[in-house]
N, C-alpha and C positions, 0 to 999 in steps of 0.2 A: 178565247173569252171566259173570261173569268168568274165563277161563281163566290160569293162572299155569303162566308156564314158563321153566326156571330154564337159563342157556345156560353151560355152562362157558367160563370164558377163553383163546380163540385154539384154541377149534375148531377141527378139519381133516373133512375129509371130511363131512359133514352137511348137507342142506338140508333146509330146513324149508319145507310147504306151508299158505297160509292163504287161502279164499277171500275176496275182498273185495265188497260190495256198496258203491262211493260212494256217500258223501250231498250229492255234488253235486259236475257236470262239473271235471277236470283234464286237464292236459296233463301225459303219463308221460315226455316227453320236457324237460321241466323237470328245474333242477338237485338241486331240495331236494325234502323229503318230505311232499307235504301235512299241514298242522297236523292234519287231522279221522284222518292214517292215527298219525301220532307218538301222537296223543289215543291211539287204537284199542291201538294199542298198550303203552300205558305210559311208552314214551320223550318225550328231549327232545331228540334228535337221532341221526340213522338217516343213514350217512356211504354215498354217494352208489353207491360202487361193493359194497357188500353188498346189496344185495339188487335186485327186477325184479320191477315193477309194471306187466300189460300186459291188456287187454282177452283175455278167453279165448280170442273172434273171430278173433283172429290166429292160431293154430294148425289153423284148418280143414287137415283131409286129415291130416295128421301125431299131433292130440289131443294131451294135455301130457304125458296116459302118454311116447308115442313120443320129445316132446320132450325127459322127463326121461331116456330114455335113448341119444335120440343127442346131447343138447346138453350134460347132465350127467354122464351115465355110470355112471347107475343102471344095476342089472342088472335084466332082462328077471325073474327068479326075485325079486327084491323085489318090482318092479311086479304081479307077477300076482296080488294077492290085491285091491291099489290099486286097480287099473287102471280099471276099469269104474265106479268111482266118482271118481276125478280127471276121467275126459273126461268127465261126466256133469256137471261144476262149471258155473257159470255166471256170467255177467259177468265179473269181472280177478279175478284169481293173482295172489299176494304168492309170490315163492320169495326166502326170507333166505341166504346166502349163510353160510358155516360162517368166515367172514374178519369178521362183523360187530362182533365185540365182541373189545377186549385186555381187557377184565375179566370178573367174573361178572358177567351178568346176568339177570335177570327179568323174563320182558315180562306186562303184566298185560293179556293180550287182551280183548279188548270187541266187540261190535258199531263197528262196521258191518266189520266183520273175524273171523272163524272160523279156528280151528287147524283141519287136516288134517288131516299125515300129517310123520313127519320120517325120514327117505330118507338109507343111507349110499351114499358114491359106490362102486362098484364099482375100485377101486384093488389093478390086482396089487403081487405083491411086487418090489423091483426085485433081480437077479441082473447080478454084474460077473463077466461072464463073462473068459476070458485073449482078449489082444487077437490079433487072427490073422493080426498081420506079429512075424517076431520082430526089424524095427527098431523096433518099438513097447516092447519089454524093455527095462527095464532095465541098462545095463550101464556095470558101475564099472570102468573102468583105471586104471593108476595113470598119470602125467600122468609120461612121462618129463625128466627134469630137463634143462634149458635146458643148454649146455656155451658157457662163456665164450668171448665174441668174439675176432680175434687181439686186436685194437685193447684189448680190456680188458688181456688180457696183457701186451701194447707198455706199457698206461700201468702197471702194477703193477711190470714189472721197471726202468720210465726213473723211478719213487716210490727202489722200491731203490735204485738208485744217486745220485738226491739223495741220500737220509740216508748210503749213504757215502761220498761224497766233503764233506757236510757234517762228518761225524765227519772226518774226515782235512785239512779244514782246522780243525778246532777245533781237535785232536791238535798239530797245523803250527804255530798261534799259542798252544800254551799251551808249546812246548819251546822258541820265539823268544823 
């Protein structure tokens, strides 16, 4: 039996949980997803940073529901109904991150992968409060005009004097 799951493009704040019974031994530390997993999800490629696939026994003591609460930020309210089912999973678990796909993608989930749940991350709204320090506030003060230096004033006076002398010399040559 195949389960169709459509994932919107650039989805955020959602984690999909799958139970996995691997048909062959594999190394979860490998960079690439095993071919049997890609086939079971109906995909050709699954980026390394977009999923976690691990044996459920690694979560001894905390359980999958505890891991989802502490590690993924899923609220305990959302997990309340599913916690017994999640903690009863055996073998391996696949957690599909929300950033897995840039375009809308449809998964065709089949054995040895079984869809379990889709959960929302608990993200409180962001509030921007006033900054506590007065020095952090924007202050628009007019920049005072810089006064010309004495050297600049003397240069201008010398330029005017040279123009006057040039005019006088020109006048003397014209009269002569």
